[in-house]
N, C-alpha and C positions, 0 to 999 in steps of 0.2 A: 461685897465691898472689897476693895483692894487698898492696901497700904502702899503709899509711894514714899520711897526713901531717896534722899539726895545726899551726895557725899562731896567733900572737898569744896572747891570754889562754887559749885552749884548750890550747896546749902548756904554758903556765905551770901551769894547773890539773892537767894530767895528769902532769907531770914527765917527759914524753917528747915528742919531735917526730916521730919516725918509728918505725913498727912494722909487721912483716909478719904477715899473717893467712893461715893455711893450714889447711884449704882456704878459698877465697874464698866468703863467704856469697852466696847467690843474688841477694839484693836489698839495697838500702841500709838498709831497716828492720831486716833481720836482722843486718847489720853493727853498726848502732847498738845493737841489743839485746845483742849479744855484748860490745860495749864497756861498756855500762851494767851488765852482769852483773859485770864485773871492777871497775868504778869508777862507782858510782851518781851522784856529783856530775858527773863528765864526761858521763855519759849524759844527765843533765838539761840540761847546758850545750849539748850537741849538738842538742837539741830546742828550744833557746831562740830567742827572736825574732831574726831577722836573720842567723842562722848559715846559711851556704850550703855546698853540697857540689859538688865537681867530680870527675868520673870521667874519668880519662885526659885531664886538662886542659880539660875541657868542663863548664861549669856545668850542673847538672841541677836539675830541680824534682821534687818528689814522691818516690815510692818507685821509684827507678831500678833497672833490672836491672844486676847486676855481672858477669854471665857474660863471661869473657874480659878483664875489667878488670885492668890492671896496677897502677893507682894510684887511690886515693880520697883527696881532700884536703878537710878541713873548714876553712872560713874564717869567722872571727868577723865581726860587723858592723864596717863601717868607720866611723870618725868623721872629720869634717872640721874644719877650723879656719880 
């Protein structure tokens, strides 16, 4: 089982901040597809520019493997001021 965390505007859009997915999809792309199946707007937002993913608190690039992952977090782009 992997816990998915959403932050910032992503959690606002989804209406949730934390959700468990069991079984854990094998890859990040499969997890995103599963989320998009349930919520198309959120799925599109997760693929938007600047959205980053962290697997077990480590930022990842591309289609990371999720085997053994306990937590996947999606982080919206940061803005500065």
